[in-house]
C-alpha positions in Angstrom: -27.7 -60.5 -29.5 -29.9 -56.4 -28.6 -33.4 -57.4 -27.3 -36.6 -55.1 -26.1 -36.3 -55.2 -22.0 -40.5 -55.4 -21.0 -42.2 -53.5 -19.0 -39.7 -50.4 -18.1 -41.5 -47.8 -17.4 -43.0 -45.0 -18.9 -41.7 -43.0 -21.2 -38.2 -44.5 -20.8 -37.0 -47.9 -23.1 -34.7 -50.6 -22.1 -32.2 -52.5 -24.3 -30.6 -56.4 -23.0 -27.4 -57.1 -25.1 -26.0 -60.2 -25.0 -23.9 -62.6 -27.2 -22.5 -60.8 -30.5 -24.6 -57.8 -32.0 -24.9 -58.3 -35.0 -26.4 -55.0 -37.9 -29.9 -56.6 -37.5 -29.9 -55.8 -34.2 -29.3 -52.2 -34.9 -31.2 -52.0 -37.6 -34.3 -53.5 -36.2 -34.1 -53.8 -32.6 -32.2 -50.6 -31.6 -32.1 -47.7 -33.9 -35.9 -48.3 -34.8 -38.3 -47.3 -32.1 -35.2 -44.5 -31.0 -35.3 -42.7 -34.3 -39.4 -42.4 -32.8 -39.3 -41.6 -29.9 -36.5 -38.4 -31.5 -38.7 -37.8 -34.7 -41.7 -37.5 -32.2 -39.8 -34.6 -30.0 -39.8 -36.8 -26.9 -36.5 -37.1 -24.3 -34.6 -40.5 -24.4 -34.2 -41.3 -20.9 -32.4 -44.7 -22.0 -32.0 -48.2 -20.6 -28.5 -50.5 -21.6 -28.3 -53.6 -19.5 -24.7 -55.6 -20.7 -25.1 -59.2 -19.8 -22.3 -61.5 -18.9 -21.8 -63.4 -22.0 -21.3 -60.6 -24.0 -18.8 -61.3 -26.1 -18.1 -58.0 -28.8 -19.6 -56.6 -32.4 -19.9 -57.3 -35.9 -18.2 -55.4 -38.2 -21.0 -54.6 -39.8 -23.0 -53.3 -36.4 -20.1 -51.4 -35.8 -21.1 -49.0 -38.7 -24.1 -49.4 -37.6 -23.8 -48.0 -34.2 -21.4 -45.2 -36.2 -24.2 -43.7 -38.0 -26.4 -44.6 -34.8 -24.3 -42.3 -32.6 -24.4 -39.6 -35.6 -27.8 -39.2 -36.1 -29.6 -40.1 -32.7 -26.6 -39.3 -30.5 -24.9 -36.1 -32.3 -27.7 -34.9 -34.3 -30.0 -34.8 -31.4 -27.8 -34.1 -28.7 -31.3 -32.0 -26.4 -33.0 -34.9 -26.8 -31.0 -37.9 -24.9 -32.0 -37.0 -21.3 -30.9 -40.3 -19.0 -28.5 -43.1 -20.0 -28.5 -46.2 -17.7 -25.7 -48.5 -18.3 -26.1 -51.7 -16.2 -24.1 -54.0 -16.0 -21.1 -55.8 -13.7 -18.3 -56.0 -16.5 -15.0 -53.9 -15.1 -14.5 -52.7 -18.5 -17.6 -51.0 -19.3 -17.4 -49.4 -15.8 -14.0 -47.9 -16.7 -15.0 -47.2 -20.2 -17.9 -45.5 -19.4 -15.6 -43.3 -17.2 -12.5 -42.9 -19.8 -15.9 -41.2 -22.6 -19.4 -41.2 -20.4 -18.4 -37.6 -20.3 -19.1 -36.8 -24.6 -22.3 -38.9 -23.7 -25.3 -36.0 -24.1 -27.1 -35.8 -20.7 -26.6 -38.0 -17.7 -24.9 -41.3 -17.7 -24.8 -44.2 -14.8 -23.4 -47.1 -14.0 -25.7 -49.6 -11.9 -24.2 -53.6 -10.7 -26.7 -56.6 -12.0 -28.5 -56.5 -8.9 -29.2 -52.4 -8.7 -31.3 -53.5 -12.3 -34.9 -52.0 -10.9 -33.0 -49.5 -8.8 -31.8 -47.9 -12.7 -35.0 -48.7 -13.9 -36.2 -45.6 -11.4 -33.4 -43.4 -11.8 -34.0 -43.9 -15.5 -38.0 -43.3 -14.7 -37.1 -39.9 -11.3 
């Protein structure tokens, strides 16, 4: 499940992922506010927290993610200013280390204990 994080600094977006991600998580929760911001010409400062109980993505959700990557990522590279990934999972840090260079804008990984620091970095 993906849910919006309340109390994010002005000009930033924050989402928390837990359990298993579904197609609905992408189509109804994650993609619409990001697409609206891009359509308004806003810069994206995006935080994604991966909860310890995250355990996968439905096949349908993989397709939604791929479409979002093409439409919001590749199609609008200059819109992405900063992305903070917040997680204690070692695989997340390794994955960002391997493919993070492909992400548009600045990208940093923060441990869960530093969620507030990640928010401050996004807003700074």
